[in-house]
C-alpha positions in Angstrom: 41.5 13.3 34.3 43.1 10.0 34.1 41.1 9.1 37.1 38.8 6.5 35.7 38.3 2.8 35.7 38.4 0.6 32.8 35.3 -1.9 32.5 36.6 -5.4 31.2 33.9 -7.9 32.0 30.2 -7.9 31.7 30.1 -8.7 35.5 31.9 -5.5 36.2 29.6 -3.6 33.8 26.4 -5.2 35.7 27.9 -4.2 39.1 28.6 -0.5 37.8 25.2 -0.3 36.2 23.5 -1.5 39.4 25.5 1.1 41.6 24.1 3.9 39.1 20.9 3.6 41.3 22.8 5.5 44.2 25.1 7.8 42.2 25.5 9.3 38.6 28.3 7.5 36.4 29.9 8.4 33.3 30.7 5.8 30.8 32.7 6.4 27.6 33.1 3.9 25.1 36.3 4.1 23.0 37.8 2.5 19.9 41.3 2.2 19.9 41.8 2.4 16.3 39.8 5.3 15.4 41.0 8.9 15.1 37.5 10.4 15.9 37.6 8.3 19.1 41.2 9.4 19.9 40.1 12.9 19.9 37.1 12.3 22.1 39.2 10.2 24.4 41.4 13.4 24.8 38.3 15.4 25.7 37.2 12.7 28.1 40.7 12.6 29.8 40.6 16.4 29.9 37.2 16.3 31.7 37.3 17.5 35.4 35.6 14.1 36.5 33.2 15.3 39.1 31.4 11.9 38.9 32.5 8.3 38.9 34.0 7.6 35.4 34.5 4.4 33.3 36.2 3.5 30.0 35.2 0.7 27.7 37.7 -0.4 24.8 35.1 -1.5 22.3 37.3 -3.6 20.2 39.1 -5.3 22.9 35.9 -5.8 25.1 33.3 -6.3 22.7 30.8 -8.2 24.9 30.8 -5.4 27.5 30.2 -2.9 24.7 27.2 -4.9 23.5 25.7 -5.7 26.8 25.8 -1.8 27.4 24.0 -1.2 24.3 21.5 -3.8 25.3 21.1 -2.7 29.0 20.7 0.9 28.2 18.6 0.5 24.9 20.9 2.8 22.8 22.4 1.4 19.6 26.1 1.1 19.8 28.4 4.1 18.2 32.2 4.7 18.7 33.2 6.7 20.3 30.1 7.2 22.5 29.5 8.5 26.1 26.8 8.1 28.8 25.8 9.8 32.0 23.8 7.3 33.9 21.7 8.1 37.0 19.0 6.1 38.8 20.0 3.3 36.2 18.6 5.8 33.6 20.6 7.4 30.8 20.3 11.1 31.4 22.7 12.0 28.7 24.5 10.7 25.7 26.4 11.6 22.9 28.7 10.3 20.1 31.6 11.2 18.0 32.5 15.1 18.0 29.7 15.9 20.4 31.8 14.4 23.2 33.6 17.3 24.4 35.0 18.4 27.8 32.8 21.5 27.8 29.9 19.4 27.3 30.7 16.6 30.0 31.4 19.8 32.3 28.0 21.2 31.5 25.9 18.0 31.7 27.7 16.7 35.0 27.2 20.3 36.6 23.5 19.7 36.5 23.7 16.6 38.6 
């Protein structure tokens, strides 16, 4: 894949979250020091991104990660992935449940 944008500021996140009213988005929260997250990152980057996709490095951008948890009302985990449509989470998963197959399946329904 490699075709994703990194979210590094809370303002960026707010704008992206607002844009999810008009189009579905995928957000992947990644810990750059965790082997499980490294595996999930491989699945995320192998995914055929049929929707706008974003990456948040949770250690480097803790404020963004915390704001996402707050705005979505979902407790932080890492790794963690969300599909958001109409400003609402329509799918989320964490750890080993983040797979290319699952991402393909869920985004095909949008």
